[in-house]
C-alpha positions in Angstrom: -12.8 -2.6 15.2 -11.7 -1.6 11.7 -8.2 -1.8 10.3 -6.0 1.3 10.1 -4.0 2.4 7.2 -0.3 3.4 8.0 1.5 5.0 5.1 5.5 5.4 5.2 6.7 9.0 5.0 8.6 8.3 1.9 5.4 7.0 0.2 3.6 10.1 1.3 6.1 12.4 -0.3 5.9 10.4 -3.6 2.3 10.3 -3.5 2.1 14.1 -3.2 4.2 14.6 -6.1 1.6 12.9 -8.4 -1.0 14.8 -10.2 -4.6 15.1 -8.8 -6.1 12.4 -11.0 -3.3 9.9 -10.0 -3.8 10.8 -6.4 -7.5 10.3 -6.6 -7.2 7.0 -8.1 -4.6 5.7 -5.6 -6.6 7.1 -2.7 -9.5 5.1 -3.8 -7.4 2.1 -3.9 -5.9 2.8 -0.5 -9.6 2.9 0.8 -10.3 -0.5 -0.8 -7.1 -2.0 0.8 -8.1 -0.7 4.3 -11.6 -2.0 3.9 -10.2 -5.5 2.5 -7.0 -6.0 4.6 -6.5 -9.6 3.3 -5.9 -8.1 -0.2 -3.1 -10.1 -2.1 -0.8 -8.4 -4.4 0.1 -9.4 -7.9 3.3 -11.0 -6.4 5.0 -11.1 -3.0 8.5 -10.3 -2.0 10.5 -10.6 1.2 11.5 -7.4 3.2 14.7 -7.1 5.3 13.3 -9.0 8.2 11.9 -12.0 6.1 8.3 -10.7 6.2 6.0 -11.3 3.1 5.3 -7.9 1.4 2.6 -7.8 -1.1 3.3 -5.8 -4.3 0.1 -4.5 -6.0 -0.1 -2.6 -9.3 -2.2 0.5 -9.0 -2.6 2.4 -12.2 1.0 2.5 -13.4 2.6 2.3 -10.0 3.8 -0.6 -7.8 2.5 -0.4 -4.2 4.2 -2.4 -1.5 2.1 -3.2 1.5 1.7 -5.9 4.3 -1.0 -6.2 6.9 -0.3 -6.8 10.7 -3.5 -8.5 11.7 -2.5 -8.6 15.4 -2.9 -4.8 15.5 -5.4 -4.4 12.6 -3.0 -2.2 10.5 -2.3 -2.2 6.8 1.2 -0.8 6.3 2.0 0.8 2.9 5.8 0.9 2.9 6.8 1.5 -0.7 5.6 2.9 -3.9 7.3 3.4 -7.4 6.5 3.8 -11.0 5.8 0.5 -12.6 
């Protein structure tokens, strides 16, 4: 079974505010992240429950994500301008 991609609603709203070129670039990266769920970020931070969250730099944005391998889901939980 392939991994699923779950995108937080706040990330989705932020993503939809970007121009088409930025959206296309980030969508391609989301596809790569889904296909390669073991992808490590540039660095790691801890979330409120102590879970490691990968922070990747995509274009000029920071994307926060973690993978739940038990249910084969990549969770994109944050995005902001770098």
